[in-house]
C-alpha positions as CSV (number, residue, x, y, z in Angstrom):
1,M,30.4,135.1,47.2
2,W,27.7,136.3,49.6
3,D,26.9,140.0,49.7
4,D,25.5,141.1,53.1
5,N,24.1,144.3,51.7
6,L,22.2,142.6,48.8
7,N,21.4,139.5,50.8
8,N,22.3,137.4,47.8
9,F,25.2,135.6,46.1
10,V,27.1,137.9,43.7
11,V,29.8,137.5,41.2
12,E,33.2,138.7,42.5
13,L,35.4,140.3,39.8
14,K,38.9,138.9,39.8
15,A,42.1,140.8,38.9
16,R,43.6,140.0,35.5
17,H,45.3,136.6,35.6
18,F,45.7,133.4,33.7
19,H,45.7,129.7,34.5
20,A,48.2,127.1,33.2
21,A,48.1,123.3,33.4
22,V,51.5,121.7,33.2
23,K,52.6,118.1,32.9
24,F,56.2,117.2,33.6
25,A,58.2,114.9,31.4
26,L,59.8,111.6,32.5
27,D,63.6,111.5,33.0
28,K,64.8,109.0,30.4
29,E,67.6,107.8,32.8
30,T,65.7,107.4,36.0
31,G,62.1,107.0,34.7
32,K,60.9,109.5,37.3
33,V,58.9,112.6,36.7
34,M,61.1,115.7,36.4
35,D,59.0,117.9,38.7
36,G,59.9,119.8,41.9
37,T,58.5,121.2,45.1
38,L,55.8,123.9,44.8
39,A,58.3,126.5,46.0
40,Q,60.8,125.4,43.4
41,I,58.2,125.6,40.6
42,A,57.0,128.9,41.8
43,S,60.5,130.3,41.9
44,A,61.2,129.0,38.4
45,I,58.2,130.8,36.9
46,G,58.4,133.9,39.1
47,V,55.3,133.7,41.2
48,E,54.4,133.3,44.9
49,P,54.1,129.6,46.0
50,Q,50.4,130.0,46.9
51,Y,49.7,130.4,43.2
52,V,51.0,127.0,42.4
53,E,49.0,123.8,43.1
54,K,49.5,120.2,42.4
55,A,46.7,118.3,40.8
56,E,44.4,116.5,43.2
57,K,44.6,112.7,43.3
58,G,42.3,110.7,41.2
59,R,41.8,109.4,37.7
60,Y,40.3,112.6,36.3
61,A,42.5,115.1,38.1
62,W,44.3,116.2,34.9
63,D,41.1,116.2,32.9
64,N,39.5,118.4,35.5
65,M,42.4,120.8,35.3
66,L,42.1,121.0,31.5
67,S,38.3,121.6,31.7
68,Y,38.8,124.4,34.2
69,L,40.9,126.4,31.8
70,I,37.7,127.4,30.0
71,H,35.4,127.2,33.0
72,I,33.1,124.9,31.0
73,K,31.7,123.2,34.1
74,Y,31.3,126.4,36.1
75,A,28.1,128.4,35.5
76,D,29.2,131.1,38.0
77,K,32.5,131.8,36.2
78,E,33.3,133.7,33.0
79,P,33.5,131.2,30.1
80,Y,36.3,131.2,27.7
81,S,36.7,129.8,24.2
82,P,39.0,126.8,23.7
83,D,40.6,128.8,20.9
84,E,42.0,131.1,23.6
85,V,44.0,128.3,25.3
86,Y,47.6,128.1,24.1
87,S,49.1,124.6,23.8
88,A,52.9,124.4,24.3
89,G,55.3,121.4,24.2
90,I,53.0,119.2,22.0
91,T,55.8,118.5,19.6
92,V,59.3,117.1,20.0
93,N,61.8,118.1,17.3
94,G,58.9,119.1,15.1
95,V,57.2,115.8,15.5
96,P,53.7,115.9,17.1
97,K,53.8,114.0,20.4
98,Y,50.9,115.3,22.4
99,K,47.4,116.4,21.5
100,S,46.7,120.1,21.4
101,Y,44.1,121.7,23.7
102,L,41.6,122.0,20.8
103,E,41.9,118.3,20.0
104,I,41.3,117.4,23.7
105,Y,38.4,119.8,23.9
106,R,36.7,118.2,20.9
107,E,37.1,114.8,22.4
108,R,36.0,115.8,26.0
109,K,33.5,118.5,25.3
110,K,30.4,116.4,25.9
111,A,31.8,114.8,29.1
112,W,32.8,118.2,30.4
113,E,29.4,119.6,29.7
114,D,27.8,116.6,31.5
115,G,30.1,117.3,34.5
116,K,28.6,120.8,34.8
117,A,25.6,119.4,36.6
118,K,27.8,117.6,39.2
119,V,29.8,120.8,39.8
120,S,26.6,122.8,40.2
121,A,25.3,120.3,42.7
122,K,28.5,120.4,44.7
123,Q,28.5,124.2,44.8
124,A,24.8,124.1,45.9
125,N,25.7,121.8,48.7
126,M,28.6,124.1,49.7
127,N,26.3,127.2,49.7
128,V,23.3,125.6,51.4
129,E,24.8,126.0,54.9
130,L,25.3,129.7,54.4
131,L,21.8,130.1,53.0
132,E,20.4,128.1,55.9
133,E,22.1,130.4,58.4
134,K,20.8,133.5,56.6
135,I,17.2,132.1,56.7
136,L,17.5,131.2,60.4
137,T,18.6,134.7,61.3
138,G,15.8,136.3,59.2
139,E,18.2,137.9,56.7
140,V,16.7,136.0,53.7
141,K,13.0,135.5,53.1
142,R,11.2,132.8,51.2
143,S,10.3,135.2,48.4
144,Q,13.9,136.0,47.8
145,V,14.8,132.3,47.5
146,L,12.0,131.6,45.1
147,L,12.6,134.7,42.9
148,T,16.5,134.6,42.8
149,D,18.1,132.2,40.4
150,A,21.2,131.5,42.4
151,L,19.2,130.9,45.6
152,F,16.5,128.9,43.9
153,N,19.2,126.6,42.5
154,I,20.3,125.8,46.0
155,Y,16.7,125.4,47.2
156,A,15.9,123.0,44.3
157,R,18.7,120.7,45.4
158,N,18.1,121.0,49.1
159,K,14.3,121.6,49.3
160,R,13.6,119.6,52.5
161,R,16.5,121.2,54.3
162,I,15.6,124.8,53.3
163,D,11.9,124.2,54.1
164,D,12.9,123.0,57.5
165,A,15.0,126.1,58.0
166,F,12.0,128.3,57.1
167,E,9.8,126.3,59.5
168,D,12.4,126.7,62.3
169,R,12.5,130.5,61.6
170,I,8.7,130.7,61.9
171,I,8.9,128.9,65.2
172,E,11.7,131.2,66.3
173,E,9.8,134.3,65.3
174,D,6.7,133.1,67.2
175,Q,8.9,132.5,70.3
176,E,10.5,136.0,69.8
177,E,7.0,137.5,69.5
178,R,5.9,135.7,72.6
179,R,8.9,136.8,74.6
180,E,8.4,140.4,73.5
181,R,4.7,140.2,74.5
182,D,5.6,138.7,77.9
183,E,8.3,141.3,78.4
184,S,5.8,144.0,77.5
185,I,3.3,142.6,80.0
186,L,5.9,142.3,82.6
187,K,7.1,145.8,82.0
188,A,3.6,147.2,82.2
189,E,3.0,145.3,85.5
190,E,6.3,146.7,86.9
191,E,5.4,150.2,85.9
192,R,1.9,149.9,87.5
193,Y,3.5,148.5,90.7
194,E,5.9,151.3,90.8
195,A,3.1,153.8,90.2
196,E,1.1,152.2,93.1
197,I,4.2,152.5,95.4
198,D,4.7,156.1,94.4
199,E,1.0,156.9,95.0
200,A,1.2,155.1,98.4
201,V,4.3,157.1,99.4
202,R,2.7,160.4,98.2
203,L,-0.5,159.7,100.3
204,Y,1.6,158.7,103.3
205,Q,3.6,161.9,103.1
206,M,0.4,164.0,102.8
207,R,-1.1,162.3,105.8
208,K,2.1,162.7,107.8
209,A,2.2,166.4,106.9
210,R,-1.4,167.0,108.1
211,E,-0.6,165.2,111.3
212,E,2.4,167.4,112.0
213,Y,0.4,170.5,111.0
């Protein structure tokens, strides 16, 4: 997340929690998945509905959920060992029916690691708009971008866009400087004009006083 005080992206510590990925079995009679609404599932496991999500659509939805359990694709998240992931329901009546998480991990490890670059690129694209805004408002300087790993990662993937933002900022600063200079000149002219008026009034009053005397 962005920290306004540090002018940088920082890691936000989360409260203690765990993630679970669950697949529902098929009903032998109907052939349908024995699932439920998010509210029903949340109620069954004793959590608020906002903490339960259905997998996104797509061929790799389940695979992405499994990889997320150890944050293998996310450089900005705390990594976990696959040994820490507990696999349940992989046997039926003592007979192995599904692969354990460790088996899946060994098979998918390389693909998951390869997917890390895609996730990093997606996150960089999501953060570039925020960085662009901070540059345009003058909150982030070029030196910060070049010397900060998180910001440089965004810059490396969006070089043209970030360079354009810095150019626009230079133009804006020039315009601001010109406006301030023009305002300063205008203020000085107004003060000189007021001083001339005051002097004219003073001289008029002196002359009027002499005439009356």
